[in-house]
C-alpha positions as CSV (number, residue, x, y, z in Angstrom):
1,M,0.0,0.0,0.0
2,K,1.3,3.5,-0.8
3,S,2.1,5.7,2.1
4,G,-0.8,8.0,3.0
5,A,-3.3,5.8,1.3
6,K,-6.2,4.7,3.5
7,A,-7.2,1.0,3.7
8,G,-10.7,0.4,2.5
9,P,-13.1,-1.7,4.5
10,I,-12.5,-5.4,4.5
11,A,-15.2,-7.1,2.7
12,E,-16.8,-9.9,4.7
13,E,-17.6,-13.1,2.8
14,V,-21.4,-13.5,2.5
15,V,-22.5,-17.0,3.4
16,S,-26.1,-18.1,2.6
17,P,-28.1,-19.9,5.3
18,E,-27.8,-23.1,3.3
19,E,-24.0,-22.9,3.2
20,A,-23.9,-22.0,6.9
21,A,-26.0,-25.1,7.7
22,E,-23.7,-27.2,5.6
23,E,-20.6,-26.0,7.4
24,V,-22.2,-26.6,10.8
25,I,-23.0,-30.2,9.8
26,V,-19.5,-31.1,8.8
27,D,-18.2,-30.4,12.3
28,S,-21.5,-31.1,14.1
29,A,-22.1,-33.3,17.1
30,E,-24.9,-34.9,15.1
31,Y,-22.6,-36.1,12.4
32,Q,-20.1,-37.4,15.0
33,K,-22.9,-39.3,16.8
34,I,-23.8,-41.0,13.5
35,V,-20.2,-41.9,12.8
36,D,-19.8,-43.2,16.3
37,K,-23.0,-45.3,16.0
38,Y,-21.8,-47.0,12.8
39,T,-18.1,-47.5,13.7
40,D,-17.0,-51.1,13.9
41,K,-14.9,-52.7,16.5
42,N,-11.8,-51.8,14.5
43,G,-12.6,-48.1,14.8
44,K,-13.6,-47.7,11.1
45,L,-16.9,-46.3,9.9
46,S,-18.8,-49.4,8.7
47,Y,-21.1,-48.9,5.8
48,A,-22.2,-52.5,6.1
49,L,-23.5,-51.7,9.6
50,L,-25.2,-48.5,8.4
51,N,-26.8,-50.2,5.4
52,K,-27.9,-53.2,7.5
53,D,-29.5,-50.9,10.1
54,L,-31.3,-48.8,7.5
55,I,-32.6,-51.9,5.7
56,R,-33.8,-53.3,9.0
57,F,-35.5,-50.0,9.6
58,I,-37.4,-49.9,6.3
59,H,-38.7,-53.5,7.0
60,S,-39.8,-52.6,10.5
61,S,-41.2,-49.2,10.0
62,S,-45.0,-49.1,9.3
63,I,-44.6,-45.8,7.6
64,A,-41.8,-47.1,5.2
65,R,-43.9,-50.2,4.5
66,K,-46.9,-47.9,3.6
67,M,-44.7,-45.8,1.4
68,I,-43.5,-48.9,-0.4
69,K,-47.1,-50.3,-0.8
70,A,-48.2,-46.9,-2.1
71,G,-45.4,-47.1,-4.8
72,E,-43.7,-43.9,-3.7
73,D,-40.4,-43.3,-5.3
74,A,-37.2,-44.9,-3.9
75,E,-35.7,-41.5,-3.1
76,S,-38.6,-40.5,-0.9
77,I,-38.4,-43.8,1.0
78,R,-34.6,-43.5,1.3
79,L,-34.9,-39.9,2.7
80,Y,-37.6,-41.0,5.2
81,A,-35.4,-43.8,6.4
82,F,-32.3,-41.6,6.7
83,A,-34.3,-38.8,8.5
84,A,-35.9,-41.1,11.0
85,K,-32.7,-43.0,11.8
86,F,-30.5,-40.0,12.0
87,R,-33.0,-38.1,14.2
88,T,-33.1,-41.1,16.5
89,V,-29.3,-41.7,16.6
90,T,-28.5,-38.0,17.2
91,G,-31.4,-37.3,19.5
92,N,-32.1,-34.2,17.4
93,K,-35.7,-34.4,16.3
94,A,-35.3,-31.0,14.6
95,L,-32.8,-32.2,11.9
96,T,-34.2,-30.8,8.6
97,E,-34.3,-32.8,5.4
98,A,-31.6,-30.5,4.0
99,Q,-29.3,-31.4,7.0
100,V,-30.1,-35.1,6.6
101,L,-29.3,-34.9,2.9
102,K,-26.0,-33.2,3.6
103,I,-25.1,-35.9,6.2
104,T,-25.8,-38.6,3.6
105,E,-23.7,-36.7,1.0
106,L,-20.8,-36.5,3.5
107,L,-21.1,-40.2,4.2
108,D,-21.3,-41.1,0.5
109,E,-18.3,-38.9,-0.3
110,V,-16.1,-40.9,2.1
111,S,-16.5,-44.0,0.0
112,P,-16.4,-43.8,-3.8
113,K,-18.1,-47.2,-4.2
114,G,-21.6,-46.0,-3.6
115,V,-22.1,-46.4,0.1
116,F,-25.8,-46.9,0.0
117,R,-26.0,-49.3,-2.9
118,E,-27.3,-52.1,-0.6
119,L,-30.1,-49.9,0.8
120,N,-31.0,-48.6,-2.7
121,D,-31.2,-52.2,-4.0
122,E,-33.4,-53.3,-1.1
123,I,-35.8,-50.4,-1.6
124,R,-36.1,-51.1,-5.3
125,K,-36.6,-54.8,-4.6
126,N,-39.4,-54.0,-2.2
127,L,-41.0,-51.6,-4.6
128,K,-41.1,-54.3,-7.3
129,Q,-42.7,-56.8,-4.9
130,K,-45.5,-54.5,-3.7
C-alpha cells in the first residue's frame, strides 16, 4: 500500500443460510454421533452396519412399508429412512431434510463405491414386490 493511502473496509464473505448449515453439519455433534454409532470394533466407519440398520428399519417401519405399498419413489423412502434413523441416533428431532441430505452426502463422499447401494437395491426390490 502506498504511504498515506487509506485502507478500505475489509469485505466480509457473505454465506447463505444453506451454506452455513452445511458448514455446521460437517463439524457437528450430530454427524459425529452417526459416525460413532456405525463405527465397527476396528474403529472404522462401517457402511455395512449402516446399510444393515437402514434396511432393517425400512422393513420394521410401518410408515416405510406404507410408502412402499403406495409405490412412492425410492428417493422419498430412502430420505424418510435416513431422516428417521438420523434423528433417533442424534437425539435431534429438529434435523431438517436438508441437513439429513447433507449428512448422507458426506457419508457417501467418504466411500467412492456408492455407500448406500445395498439400501437402494433393497428399496427397489421391495417396490417391485409391492
